[in-house]
PATIZA-594934 format. One record per residue (C-alpha): residue number from 1; x, y, z. Coordinates in steps of 0.02 Angstrom, whole numbers. Layout:
BEGIN
<node><n>NUM</n><x>X</x><y>Y</y><z>Z</z></node>
...
END
This chain:
BEGIN
<node><n>1</n><x>-1492</x><y>-2</y><z>-1149</z></node>
<node><n>2</n><x>-1527</x><y>-119</y><z>-1001</z></node>
<node><n>3</n><x>-1430</x><y>-283</y><z>-1005</z></node>
<node><n>4</n><x>-1373</x><y>-415</y><z>-881</z></node>
<node><n>5</n><x>-1199</x><y>-447</y><z>-809</z></node>
<node><n>6</n><x>-1151</x><y>-579</y><z>-936</z></node>
<node><n>7</n><x>-1193</x><y>-461</y><z>-1078</z></node>
<node><n>8</n><x>-1090</x><y>-323</y><z>-999</z></node>
<node><n>9</n><x>-947</x><y>-446</y><z>-980</z></node>
<node><n>10</n><x>-957</x><y>-489</y><z>-1164</z></node>
<node><n>11</n><x>-940</x><y>-304</y><z>-1206</z></node>
<node><n>12</n><x>-797</x><y>-282</y><z>-1082</z></node>
<node><n>13</n><x>-704</x><y>-433</y><z>-1154</z></node>
<node><n>14</n><x>-690</x><y>-342</y><z>-1321</z></node>
<node><n>15</n><x>-554</x><y>-234</y><z>-1243</z></node>
<node><n>16</n><x>-526</x><y>-290</y><z>-1062</z></node>
<node><n>17</n><x>-525</x><y>-106</y><z>-1016</z></node>
<node><n>18</n><x>-626</x><y>-26</y><z>-876</z></node>
<node><n>19</n><x>-615</x><y>159</y><z>-834</z></node>
<node><n>20</n><x>-693</x><y>267</y><z>-698</z></node>
<node><n>21</n><x>-613</x><y>436</y><z>-733</z></node>
<node><n>22</n><x>-650</x><y>536</y><z>-891</z></node>
<node><n>23</n><x>-478</x><y>616</y><z>-877</z></node>
<node><n>24</n><x>-400</x><y>448</y><z>-917</z></node>
<node><n>25</n><x>-519</x><y>365</y><z>-1040</z></node>
<node><n>26</n><x>-441</x><y>231</y><z>-1150</z></node>
<node><n>27</n><x>-507</x><y>196</y><z>-1324</z></node>
<node><n>28</n><x>-632</x><y>53</y><z>-1325</z></node>
<node><n>29</n><x>-651</x><y>44</y><z>-1135</z></node>
<node><n>30</n><x>-810</x><y>34</y><z>-1032</z></node>
<node><n>31</n><x>-836</x><y>188</y><z>-924</z></node>
<node><n>32</n><x>-913</x><y>154</y><z>-753</z></node>
<node><n>33</n><x>-1001</x><y>309</y><z>-686</z></node>
<node><n>34</n><x>-961</x><y>298</y><z>-501</z></node>
<node><n>35</n><x>-1034</x><y>418</y><z>-376</z></node>
<node><n>36</n><x>-961</x><y>495</y><z>-219</z></node>
<node><n>37</n><x>-998</x><y>625</y><z>-89</z></node>
<node><n>38</n><x>-940</x><y>766</y><z>-202</z></node>
<node><n>39</n><x>-956</x><y>696</y><z>-379</z></node>
<node><n>40</n><x>-1078</x><y>605</y><z>-492</z></node>
<node><n>41</n><x>-999</x><y>506</y><z>-634</z></node>
<node><n>42</n><x>-1168</x><y>488</y><z>-718</z></node>
<node><n>43</n><x>-1153</x><y>667</y><z>-777</z></node>
<node><n>44</n><x>-998</x><y>624</y><z>-879</z></node>
<node><n>45</n><x>-1062</x><y>468</y><z>-969</z></node>
<node><n>46</n><x>-1088</x><y>557</y><z>-1136</z></node>
<node><n>47</n><x>-918</x><y>642</y><z>-1120</z></node>
<node><n>48</n><x>-836</x><y>474</y><z>-1089</z></node>
<node><n>49</n><x>-906</x><y>409</y><z>-1252</z></node>
<node><n>50</n><x>-846</x><y>563</y><z>-1344</z></node>
<node><n>51</n><x>-672</x><y>533</y><z>-1271</z></node>
<node><n>52</n><x>-664</x><y>357</y><z>-1341</z></node>
<node><n>53</n><x>-755</x><y>241</y><z>-1222</z></node>
<node><n>54</n><x>-855</x><y>107</y><z>-1313</z></node>
<node><n>55</n><x>-990</x><y>100</y><z>-1179</z></node>
<node><n>56</n><x>-1039</x><y>190</y><z>-1019</z></node>
<node><n>57</n><x>-1124</x><y>110</y><z>-869</z></node>
<node><n>58</n><x>-1239</x><y>224</y><z>-768</z></node>
<node><n>59</n><x>-1372</x><y>207</y><z>-633</z></node>
<node><n>60</n><x>-1472</x><y>366</y><z>-660</z></node>
<node><n>61</n><x>-1597</x><y>350</y><z>-803</z></node>
<node><n>62</n><x>-1599</x><y>535</y><z>-848</z></node>
<node><n>63</n><x>-1421</x><y>521</y><z>-914</z></node>
<node><n>64</n><x>-1463</x><y>377</y><z>-1032</z></node>
<node><n>65</n><x>-1461</x><y>484</y><z>-1189</z></node>
<node><n>66</n><x>-1353</x><y>377</y><z>-1304</z></node>
<node><n>67</n><x>-1380</x><y>200</y><z>-1371</z></node>
<node><n>68</n><x>-1219</x><y>133</y><z>-1295</z></node>
<node><n>69</n><x>-1255</x><y>198</y><z>-1120</z></node>
<node><n>70</n><x>-1301</x><y>50</y><z>-1009</z></node>
<node><n>71</n><x>-1421</x><y>75</y><z>-863</z></node>
<node><n>72</n><x>-1397</x><y>-32</y><z>-708</z></node>
<node><n>73</n><x>-1468</x><y>-27</y><z>-532</z></node>
<node><n>74</n><x>-1301</x><y>20</y><z>-452</z></node>
<node><n>75</n><x>-1139</x><y>54</y><z>-544</z></node>
<node><n>76</n><x>-1019</x><y>11</y><z>-401</z></node>
<node><n>77</n><x>-1104</x><y>-155</y><z>-367</z></node>
<node><n>78</n><x>-1100</x><y>-195</y><z>-553</z></node>
<node><n>79</n><x>-914</x><y>-154</y><z>-560</z></node>
<node><n>80</n><x>-879</x><y>-269</y><z>-412</z></node>
<node><n>81</n><x>-985</x><y>-412</y><z>-481</z></node>
<node><n>82</n><x>-907</x><y>-395</y><z>-653</z></node>
<node><n>83</n><x>-733</x><y>-403</y><z>-575</z></node>
<node><n>84</n><x>-776</x><y>-562</y><z>-481</z></node>
<node><n>85</n><x>-854</x><y>-640</y><z>-635</z></node>
<node><n>86</n><x>-698</x><y>-597</y><z>-736</z></node>
<node><n>87</n><x>-586</x><y>-668</y><z>-601</z></node>
<node><n>88</n><x>-680</x><y>-834</y><z>-612</z></node>
<node><n>89</n><x>-667</x><y>-838</y><z>-802</z></node>
<node><n>90</n><x>-479</x><y>-812</y><z>-795</z></node>
<node><n>91</n><x>-454</x><y>-953</y><z>-670</z></node>
<node><n>92</n><x>-276</x><y>-902</y><z>-627</z></node>
<node><n>93</n><x>-178</x><y>-898</y><z>-463</z></node>
<node><n>94</n><x>-207</x><y>-737</y><z>-367</z></node>
<node><n>95</n><x>-96</x><y>-683</y><z>-223</z></node>
<node><n>96</n><x>-177</x><y>-559</y><z>-104</z></node>
<node><n>97</n><x>-87</x><y>-464</y><z>31</z></node>
<node><n>98</n><x>-136</x><y>-347</y><z>169</z></node>
<node><n>99</n><x>-60</x><y>-283</y><z>331</z></node>
<node><n>100</n><x>-33</x><y>-125</y><z>432</z></node>
<node><n>101</n><x>132</x><y>-73</y><z>352</z></node>
<node><n>102</n><x>231</x><y>-119</y><z>198</z></node>
<node><n>103</n><x>90</x><y>-183</y><z>88</z></node>
<node><n>104</n><x>133</x><y>-83</y><z>-66</z></node>
<node><n>105</n><x>321</x><y>-109</y><z>-53</z></node>
<node><n>106</n><x>299</x><y>-296</y><z>-30</z></node>
<node><n>107</n><x>176</x><y>-303</y><z>-175</z></node>
<node><n>108</n><x>298</x><y>-211</y><z>-288</z></node>
<node><n>109</n><x>440</x><y>-329</y><z>-239</z></node>
<node><n>110</n><x>332</x><y>-484</y><z>-269</z></node>
<node><n>111</n><x>281</x><y>-416</y><z>-438</z></node>
<node><n>112</n><x>462</x><y>-376</y><z>-484</z></node>
<node><n>113</n><x>516</x><y>-552</y><z>-441</z></node>
<node><n>114</n><x>372</x><y>-650</y><z>-517</z></node>
<node><n>115</n><x>376</x><y>-549</y><z>-678</z></node>
<node><n>116</n><x>548</x><y>-623</y><z>-711</z></node>
<node><n>117</n><x>459</x><y>-784</y><z>-762</z></node>
<node><n>118</n><x>272</x><y>-748</y><z>-776</z></node>
<node><n>119</n><x>156</x><y>-623</y><z>-857</z></node>
<node><n>120</n><x>94</x><y>-535</y><z>-700</z></node>
<node><n>121</n><x>-37</x><y>-403</y><z>-665</z></node>
<node><n>122</n><x>-27</x><y>-312</y><z>-498</z></node>
<node><n>123</n><x>-118</x><y>-175</y><z>-406</z></node>
<node><n>124</n><x>-60</x><y>-5</y><z>-470</z></node>
<node><n>125</n><x>0</x><y>109</y><z>-330</z></node>
<node><n>126</n><x>-111</x><y>82</y><z>-179</z></node>
<node><n>127</n><x>-279</x><y>58</y><z>-270</z></node>
<node><n>128</n><x>-325</x><y>-69</y><z>-138</z></node>
<node><n>129</n><x>-503</x><y>-30</y><z>-83</z></node>
<node><n>130</n><x>-680</x><y>-77</y><z>-138</z></node>
<node><n>131</n><x>-651</x><y>14</y><z>-303</z></node>
<node><n>132</n><x>-465</x><y>-18</y><z>-327</z></node>
<node><n>133</n><x>-476</x><y>-207</y><z>-305</z></node>
<node><n>134</n><x>-610</x><y>-228</y><z>-440</z></node>
<node><n>135</n><x>-512</x><y>-115</y><z>-558</z></node>
<node><n>136</n><x>-355</x><y>-218</y><z>-525</z></node>
<node><n>137</n><x>-447</x><y>-378</y><z>-569</z></node>
<node><n>138</n><x>-521</x><y>-299</y><z>-725</z></node>
<node><n>139</n><x>-346</x><y>-246</y><z>-781</z></node>
<node><n>140</n><x>-301</x><y>-430</y><z>-796</z></node>
<node><n>141</n><x>-319</x><y>-513</y><z>-966</z></node>
<node><n>142</n><x>-316</x><y>-692</y><z>-1030</z></node>
<node><n>143</n><x>-128</x><y>-666</y><z>-1051</z></node>
<node><n>144</n><x>-105</x><y>-637</y><z>-864</z></node>
<node><n>145</n><x>-26</x><y>-788</y><z>-779</z></node>
<node><n>146</n><x>-22</x><y>-728</y><z>-598</z></node>
<node><n>147</n><x>-122</x><y>-588</y><z>-517</z></node>
<node><n>148</n><x>-58</x><y>-490</y><z>-366</z></node>
<node><n>149</n><x>-193</x><y>-397</y><z>-270</z></node>
<node><n>150</n><x>-158</x><y>-277</y><z>-128</z></node>
<node><n>151</n><x>-300</x><y>-256</y><z>-2</z></node>
<node><n>152</n><x>-317</x><y>-109</y><z>117</z></node>
<node><n>153</n><x>-441</x><y>-89</y><z>258</z></node>
<node><n>154</n><x>-484</x><y>32</y><z>397</z></node>
<node><n>155</n><x>-627</x><y>-64</y><z>476</z></node>
<node><n>156</n><x>-687</x><y>-241</y><z>509</z></node>
<node><n>157</n><x>-766</x><y>-346</y><z>371</z></node>
<node><n>158</n><x>-680</x><y>-244</y><z>233</z></node>
<node><n>159</n><x>-547</x><y>-375</y><z>194</z></node>
<node><n>160</n><x>-681</x><y>-509</y><z>202</z></node>
<node><n>161</n><x>-781</x><y>-414</y><z>70</z></node>
<node><n>162</n><x>-630</x><y>-388</y><z>-42</z></node>
<node><n>163</n><x>-588</x><y>-573</y><z>-31</z></node>
<node><n>164</n><x>-761</x><y>-616</y><z>-96</z></node>
<node><n>165</n><x>-725</x><y>-509</y><z>-249</z></node>
<node><n>166</n><x>-546</x><y>-566</y><z>-282</z></node>
<node><n>167</n><x>-560</x><y>-745</y><z>-218</z></node>
<node><n>168</n><x>-372</x><y>-763</y><z>-191</z></node>
<node><n>169</n><x>-283</x><y>-931</y><z>-190</z></node>
<node><n>170</n><x>-134</x><y>-866</y><z>-91</z></node>
<node><n>171</n><x>-117</x><y>-736</y><z>47</z></node>
<node><n>172</n><x>11</x><y>-643</y><z>151</z></node>
<node><n>173</n><x>-10</x><y>-520</y><z>294</z></node>
<node><n>174</n><x>141</x><y>-407</y><z>311</z></node>
<node><n>175</n><x>112</x><y>-366</y><z>496</z></node>
<node><n>176</n><x>-15</x><y>-313</y><z>626</z></node>
<node><n>177</n><x>18</x><y>-137</y><z>689</z></node>
<node><n>178</n><x>-62</x><y>19</y><z>758</z></node>
<node><n>179</n><x>-142</x><y>79</y><z>596</z></node>
<node><n>180</n><x>-321</x><y>142</y><z>570</z></node>
<node><n>181</n><x>-359</x><y>125</y><z>756</z></node>
<node><n>182</n><x>-505</x><y>243</y><z>735</z></node>
<node><n>183</n><x>-594</x><y>118</y><z>621</z></node>
<node><n>184</n><x>-534</x><y>-44</y><z>699</z></node>
<node><n>185</n><x>-553</x><y>18</y><z>879</z></node>
<node><n>186</n><x>-396</x><y>-66</y><z>947</z></node>
<node><n>187</n><x>-243</x><y>-168</y><z>900</z></node>
<node><n>188</n><x>-350</x><y>-322</y><z>931</z></node>
<node><n>189</n><x>-472</x><y>-254</y><z>803</z></node>
<node><n>190</n><x>-329</x><y>-229</y><z>680</z></node>
<node><n>191</n><x>-274</x><y>-409</y><z>702</z></node>
<node><n>192</n><x>-452</x><y>-473</y><z>680</z></node>
<node><n>193</n><x>-480</x><y>-365</y><z>525</z></node>
<node><n>194</n><x>-318</x><y>-408</y><z>437</z></node>
<node><n>195</n><x>-340</x><y>-593</y><z>479</z></node>
<node><n>196</n><x>-499</x><y>-597</y><z>375</z></node>
<node><n>197</n><x>-382</x><y>-638</y><z>230</z></node>
<node><n>198</n><x>-321</x><y>-793</y><z>320</z></node>
<node><n>199</n><x>-500</x><y>-837</y><z>370</z></node>
<node><n>200</n><x>-553</x><y>-835</y><z>187</z></node>
<node><n>201</n><x>-407</x><y>-945</y><z>135</z></node>
<node><n>202</n><x>-443</x><y>-1066</y><z>276</z></node>
<node><n>203</n><x>-623</x><y>-1084</y><z>216</z></node>
<node><n>204</n><x>-573</x><y>-1104</y><z>33</z></node>
<node><n>205</n><x>-424</x><y>-1220</y><z>57</z></node>
<node><n>206</n><x>-303</x><y>-1086</y><z>0</z></node>
<node><n>207</n><x>-120</x><y>-1063</y><z>45</z></node>
<node><n>208</n><x>-40</x><y>-932</y><z>156</z></node>
<node><n>209</n><x>139</x><y>-872</y><z>170</z></node>
<node><n>210</n><x>194</x><y>-856</y><z>351</z></node>
<node><n>211</n><x>342</x><y>-766</y><z>429</z></node>
<node><n>212</n><x>393</x><y>-880</y><z>573</z></node>
<node><n>213</n><x>471</x><y>-731</y><z>662</z></node>
<node><n>214</n><x>296</x><y>-658</y><z>685</z></node>
<node><n>215</n><x>199</x><y>-749</y><z>822</z></node>
<node><n>216</n><x>34</x><y>-670</y><z>770</z></node>
<node><n>217</n><x>54</x><y>-736</y><z>593</z></node>
<node><n>218</n><x>89</x><y>-909</y><z>661</z></node>
<node><n>219</n><x>-64</x><y>-904</y><z>774</z></node>
<node><n>220</n><x>-184</x><y>-834</y><z>645</z></node>
<node><n>221</n><x>-129</x><y>-956</y><z>508</z></node>
<node><n>222</n><x>-167</x><y>-1111</y><z>611</z></node>
<node><n>223</n><x>-260</x><y>-1242</y><z>510</z></node>
<node><n>224</n><x>-213</x><y>-1170</y><z>339</z></node>
<node><n>225</n><x>-91</x><y>-1241</y><z>213</z></node>
<node><n>226</n><x>63</x><y>-1136</y><z>245</z></node>
<node><n>227</n><x>226</x><y>-1095</y><z>157</z></node>
<node><n>228</n><x>343</x><y>-1030</y><z>292</z></node>
<node><n>229</n><x>505</x><y>-930</y><z>297</z></node>
<node><n>230</n><x>615</x><y>-863</y><z>436</z></node>
<node><n>231</n><x>773</x><y>-765</y><z>472</z></node>
<node><n>232</n><x>881</x><y>-921</y><z>465</z></node>
<node><n>233</n><x>832</x><y>-957</y><z>285</z></node>
<node><n>234</n><x>834</x><y>-775</y><z>231</z></node>
<node><n>235</n><x>964</x><y>-688</y><z>338</z></node>
<node><n>236</n><x>964</x><y>-503</y><z>382</z></node>
<node><n>237</n><x>1139</x><y>-435</y><z>359</z></node>
<node><n>238</n><x>1137</x><y>-246</y><z>371</z></node>
<node><n>239</n><x>1036</x><y>-87</y><z>346</z></node>
<node><n>240</n><x>1151</x><y>62</y><z>340</z></node>
<node><n>241</n><x>1051</x><y>132</y><z>261</z></node>
<node><n>242</n><x>1002</x><y>3</y><z>129</z></node>
<node><n>243</n><x>942</x><y>-169</y><z>179</z></node>
<node><n>244</n><x>1058</x><y>-312</y><z>135</z></node>
<node><n>245</n><x>1006</x><y>-495</y><z>152</z></node>
<node><n>246</n><x>1080</x><y>-666</y><z>119</z></node>
<node><n>247</n><x>982</x><y>-803</y><z>31</z></node>
<node><n>248</n><x>1052</x><y>-969</y><z>-31</z></node>
<node><n>249</n><x>1232</x><y>-904</y><z>-18</z></node>
<node><n>250</n><x>1185</x><y>-750</y><z>-120</z></node>
<node><n>251</n><x>1205</x><y>-576</y><z>-46</z></node>
<node><n>252</n><x>1062</x><y>-465</y><z>-103</z></node>
<node><n>253</n><x>1085</x><y>-276</y><z>-90</z></node>
<node><n>254</n><x>918</x><y>-186</y><z>-99</z></node>
<node><n>255</n><x>877</x><y>-3</y><z>-126</z></node>
<node><n>256</n><x>761</x><y>-4</y><z>25</z></node>
<node><n>257</n><x>810</x><y>82</y><z>186</z></node>
<node><n>258</n><x>773</x><y>25</y><z>363</z></node>
<node><n>259</n><x>778</x><y>-144</y><z>447</z></node>
<node><n>260</n><x>586</x><y>-137</y><z>447</z></node>
<node><n>261</n><x>595</x><y>-173</y><z>259</z></node>
<node><n>262</n><x>688</x><y>-336</y><z>290</z></node>
<node><n>263</n><x>527</x><y>-435</y><z>319</z></node>
<node><n>264</n><x>452</x><y>-362</y><z>159</z></node>
<node><n>265</n><x>603</x><y>-419</y><z>60</z></node>
<node><n>266</n><x>604</x><y>-590</y><z>146</z></node>
<node><n>267</n><x>420</x><y>-619</y><z>105</z></node>
<node><n>268</n><x>447</x><y>-574</y><z>-78</z></node>
<node><n>269</n><x>596</x><y>-693</y><z>-87</z></node>
<node><n>270</n><x>495</x><y>-834</y><z>-8</z></node>
<node><n>271</n><x>351</x><y>-808</y><z>-128</z></node>
<node><n>272</n><x>468</x><y>-800</y><z>-277</z></node>
<node><n>273</n><x>555</x><y>-959</y><z>-221</z></node>
<node><n>274</n><x>387</x><y>-1049</y><z>-203</z></node>
<node><n>275</n><x>342</x><y>-1002</y><z>-381</z></node>
<node><n>276</n><x>510</x><y>-1070</y><z>-441</z></node>
<node><n>277</n><x>598</x><y>-907</y><z>-482</z></node>
<node><n>278</n><x>786</x><y>-938</y><z>-486</z></node>
<node><n>279</n><x>895</x><y>-866</y><z>-348</z></node>
<node><n>280</n><x>989</x><y>-763</y><z>-476</z></node>
<node><n>281</n><x>827</x><y>-689</y><z>-545</z></node>
<node><n>282</n><x>765</x><y>-650</y><z>-369</z></node>
<node><n>283</n><x>927</x><y>-559</y><z>-330</z></node>
<node><n>284</n><x>919</x><y>-464</y><z>-494</z></node>
<node><n>285</n><x>737</x><y>-411</y><z>-466</z></node>
<node><n>286</n><x>764</x><y>-348</y><z>-289</z></node>
<node><n>287</n><x>924</x><y>-255</y><z>-329</z></node>
<node><n>288</n><x>839</x><y>-169</y><z>-477</z></node>
<node><n>289</n><x>687</x><y>-111</y><z>-378</z></node>
<node><n>290</n><x>693</x><y>72</y><z>-326</z></node>
<node><n>291</n><x>552</x><y>143</y><z>-217</z></node>
<node><n>292</n><x>457</x><y>295</y><z>-278</z></node>
<node><n>293</n><x>309</x><y>403</y><z>-225</z></node>
<node><n>294</n><x>384</x><y>466</y><z>-60</z></node>
<node><n>295</n><x>406</x><y>289</y><z>8</z></node>
<node><n>296</n><x>574</x><y>272</y><z>98</z></node>
<node><n>297</n><x>664</x><y>366</y><z>-38</z></node>
<node><n>298</n><x>840</x><y>432</y><z>-15</z></node>
<node><n>299</n><x>864</x><y>602</y><z>-96</z></node>
<node><n>300</n><x>1027</x><y>697</y><z>-106</z></node>
<node><n>301</n><x>1012</x><y>887</y><z>-102</z></node>
<node><n>302</n><x>1174</x><y>983</y><z>-91</z></node>
<node><n>303</n><x>1263</x><y>914</y><z>62</z></node>
<node><n>304</n><x>1103</x><y>840</y><z>133</z></node>
<node><n>305</n><x>1051</x><y>658</y><z>131</z></node>
<node><n>306</n><x>861</x><y>655</y><z>149</z></node>
<node><n>307</n><x>759</x><y>501</y><z>193</z></node>
<node><n>308</n><x>586</x><y>542</y><z>127</z></node>
<node><n>309</n><x>451</x><y>430</y><z>199</z></node>
<node><n>310</n><x>302</x><y>546</y><z>186</z></node>
<node><n>311</n><x>177</x><y>429</y><z>102</z></node>
<node><n>312</n><x>99</x><y>360</y><z>260</z></node>
<node><n>313</n><x>124</x><y>350</y><z>447</z></node>
<node><n>314</n><x>52</x><y>261</y><z>598</z></node>
<node><n>315</n><x>125</x><y>226</y><z>772</z></node>
<node><n>316</n><x>204</x><y>61</y><z>719</z></node>
<node><n>317</n><x>289</x><y>129</y><z>563</z></node>
<node><n>318</n><x>344</x><y>286</y><z>658</z></node>
<node><n>319</n><x>432</x><y>183</y><z>792</z></node>
<node><n>320</n><x>516</x><y>75</y><z>659</z></node>
<node><n>321</n><x>575</x><y>227</y><z>560</z></node>
<node><n>322</n><x>642</x><y>319</y><z>713</z></node>
<node><n>323</n><x>732</x><y>169</y><z>785</z></node>
<node><n>324</n><x>810</x><y>130</y><z>618</z></node>
<node><n>325</n><x>862</x><y>312</y><z>594</z></node>
<node><n>326</n><x>946</x><y>310</y><z>765</z></node>
<node><n>327</n><x>1053</x><y>163</y><z>710</z></node>
<node><n>328</n><x>1125</x><y>252</y><z>558</z></node>
<node><n>329</n><x>1307</x><y>299</y><z>576</z></node>
<node><n>330</n><x>1284</x><y>473</y><z>503</z></node>
<node><n>331</n><x>1356</x><y>614</y><z>609</z></node>
<node><n>332</n><x>1216</x><y>744</y><z>611</z></node>
<node><n>333</n><x>1035</x><y>682</y><z>609</z></node>
<node><n>334</n><x>878</x><y>788</y><z>603</z></node>
<node><n>335</n><x>698</x><y>727</y><z>614</z></node>
<node><n>336</n><x>539</x><y>803</y><z>541</z></node>
<node><n>337</n><x>379</x><y>715</y><z>596</z></node>
<node><n>338</n><x>201</x><y>752</y><z>540</z></node>
<node><n>339</n><x>38</x><y>703</y><z>623</z></node>
<node><n>340</n><x>-29</x><y>525</y><z>609</z></node>
<node><n>341</n><x>-210</x><y>514</y><z>554</z></node>
<node><n>342</n><x>-356</x><y>395</y><z>590</z></node>
<node><n>343</n><x>-305</x><y>358</y><z>770</z></node>
<node><n>344</n><x>-469</x><y>414</y><z>849</z></node>
<node><n>345</n><x>-471</x><y>412</y><z>1038</z></node>
<node><n>346</n><x>-292</x><y>346</y><z>1039</z></node>
<node><n>347</n><x>-222</x><y>497</y><z>948</z></node>
<node><n>348</n><x>-162</x><y>600</y><z>1097</z></node>
<node><n>349</n><x>-76</x><y>454</y><z>1185</z></node>
<node><n>350</n><x>5</x><y>386</y><z>1026</z></node>
<node><n>351</n><x>73</x><y>556</y><z>973</z></node>
<node><n>352</n><x>143</x><y>581</y><z>1148</z></node>
<node><n>353</n><x>233</x><y>413</y><z>1140</z></node>
<node><n>354</n><x>310</x><y>452</y><z>972</z></node>
<node><n>355</n><x>362</x><y>627</y><z>1028</z></node>
<node><n>356</n><x>446</x><y>554</y><z>1183</z></node>
<node><n>357</n><x>536</x><y>423</y><z>1080</z></node>
<node><n>358</n><x>596</x><y>550</y><z>952</z></node>
<node><n>359</n><x>665</x><y>666</y><z>1087</z></node>
<node><n>360</n><x>757</x><y>528</y><z>1182</z></node>
<node><n>361</n><x>853</x><y>451</y><z>1035</z></node>
<node><n>362</n><x>987</x><y>587</y><z>1035</z></node>
<node><n>363</n><x>945</x><y>664</y><z>867</z></node>
<node><n>364</n><x>1022</x><y>835</y><z>839</z></node>
<node><n>365</n><x>853</x><y>918</y><z>809</z></node>
<node><n>366</n><x>671</x><y>860</y><z>811</z></node>
<node><n>367</n><x>530</x><y>953</y><z>722</z></node>
<node><n>368</n><x>350</x><y>902</y><z>763</z></node>
<node><n>369</n><x>222</x><y>968</y><z>639</z></node>
<node><n>370</n><x>33</x><y>958</y><z>655</z></node>
<node><n>371</n><x>-110</x><y>990</y><z>774</z></node>
<node><n>372</n><x>-87</x><y>827</y><z>871</z></node>
<node><n>373</n><x>102</x><y>838</y><z>886</z></node>
<node><n>374</n><x>94</x><y>1022</y><z>937</z></node>
<node><n>375</n><x>2</x><y>977</y><z>1098</z></node>
<node><n>376</n><x>127</x><y>845</y><z>1155</z></node>
<node><n>377</n><x>221</x><y>874</y><z>1315</z></node>
<node><n>378</n><x>405</x><y>855</y><z>1272</z></node>
<node><n>379</n><x>562</x><y>958</y><z>1285</z></node>
<node><n>380</n><x>698</x><y>976</y><z>1154</z></node>
<node><n>381</n><x>579</x><y>983</y><z>1006</z></node>
<node><n>382</n><x>516</x><y>1119</y><z>892</z></node>
<node><n>383</n><x>326</x><y>1107</y><z>881</z></node>
<node><n>384</n><x>209</x><y>1183</y><z>752</z></node>
<node><n>385</n><x>19</x><y>1178</y><z>737</z></node>
<node><n>386</n><x>25</x><y>1153</y><z>548</z></node>
<node><n>387</n><x>141</x><y>1162</y><z>398</z></node>
<node><n>388</n><x>106</x><y>1347</y><z>370</z></node>
<node><n>389</n><x>157</x><y>1383</y><z>550</z></node>
<node><n>390</n><x>316</x><y>1285</y><z>519</z></node>
<node><n>391</n><x>370</x><y>1376</y><z>361</z></node>
<node><n>392</n><x>330</x><y>1550</y><z>430</z></node>
<node><n>393</n><x>426</x><y>1520</y><z>592</z></node>
<node><n>394</n><x>591</x><y>1606</y><z>622</z></node>
<node><n>395</n><x>681</x><y>1440</y><z>642</z></node>
<node><n>396</n><x>824</x><y>1433</y><z>516</z></node>
<node><n>397</n><x>842</x><y>1269</y><z>423</z></node>
<node><n>398</n><x>1026</x><y>1295</y><z>391</z></node>
<node><n>399</n><x>1092</x><y>1117</y><z>387</z></node>
<node><n>400</n><x>1250</x><y>1057</y><z>303</z></node>
<node><n>401</n><x>1321</x><y>882</y><z>292</z></node>
<node><n>402</n><x>1169</x><y>815</y><z>382</z></node>
<node><n>403</n><x>1048</x><y>671</y><z>364</z></node>
<node><n>404</n><x>862</x><y>710</y><z>376</z></node>
<node><n>405</n><x>714</x><y>597</y><z>409</z></node>
<node><n>406</n><x>546</x><y>662</y><z>347</z></node>
<node><n>407</n><x>396</x><y>556</y><z>398</z></node>
<node><n>408</n><x>210</x><y>589</y><z>415</z></node>
<node><n>409</n><x>37</x><y>540</y><z>356</z></node>
<node><n>410</n><x>-6</x><y>573</y><z>174</z></node>
<node><n>411</n><x>-122</x><y>716</y><z>219</z></node>
<node><n>412</n><x>23</x><y>813</y><z>296</z></node>
<node><n>413</n><x>115</x><y>818</y><z>128</z></node>
<node><n>414</n><x>282</x><y>836</y><z>215</z></node>
<node><n>415</n><x>375</x><y>815</y><z>50</z></node>
<node><n>416</n><x>349</x><y>1004</y><z>38</z></node>
<node><n>417</n><x>496</x><y>1019</y><z>159</z></node>
<node><n>418</n><x>611</x><y>973</y><z>13</z></node>
<node><n>419</n><x>573</x><y>1143</y><z>-66</z></node>
<node><n>420</n><x>648</x><y>1230</y><z>87</z></node>
<node><n>421</n><x>825</x><y>1169</y><z>54</z></node>
END
């Protein structure tokens, strides 16, 4: 079967379900046979139908062996075009956000707040790339009142491309930090890449949310309709360890640790306020939100309080986490840091800076795990080439009544440290 985009859309609109993984096929969905370096979804088209998919979209003719298998020139391009076409049919407000740190947490907070009044659909987890954004859009239905789309990028022009698919009406950039330096080339490259969201909204007469405490946000949002907020309107109160803020005479006690999460909370409050969510509902939503998936979680194990932040790491988030940890009033503090990835030529210098910071903040013990951290030149730290080296060392992890910080890039999987206690 060879049909055009509008015909595919008509089939998709029977269920508003799009799947790309045969392990999670939903009955009546359309299966899109994506290809990658080590997999070919075309091979599983027939299986997808057997598992309940109504149709399968492929781009290799030899796998077109069933009447409801649709042949297209390129499956990924078709998925992206279908998502954009669907977005235009829905004609609803879409808020997009990007940034170096805090995207997913901010997105979850915005969703928690807006869902108090509206039927929202938001990015699941961090499915924020050239595949995740289309799938997020295709998860929206005519019942969706507001869409919230997270956008990630590790090189220039990626946010620009995602904006052309999602066509957001509103945008927010959490911050501009030292993330994905290998792809962006420099901090200046990061700023330029993330600002592609603002550039799109400038060209399309959209609206941006701007944190007036961030000079880069102010500069990059020039000439765009802006909704602003600052620390006078949304006041930071405390973070020991959970962030507490004051808004409209209401004290809001979050379940998020670290002062670095204050701006994420403030942005979500500002966006909720703009969309006319009541102060009481905003407070209720934030206080009910509990982070998961290794993102700034506090875990109690025996006499240990463990701050697990092992989902992601870059120089900016490392500095924020370490400085915040140093401010905690806990008596005994121990740090476990794992390598930061995608830093390219900056890797050696950035790991050295973090190692120096960690060993000068008067923590009781500092453990540096990973190839990059193991070559740093610092005293008063235990260094290991990899996780296996760490767990087979003779160093005894015999801590009692202590607070631990565990932070590293996702690939380091430092949450495995929890099994050692």
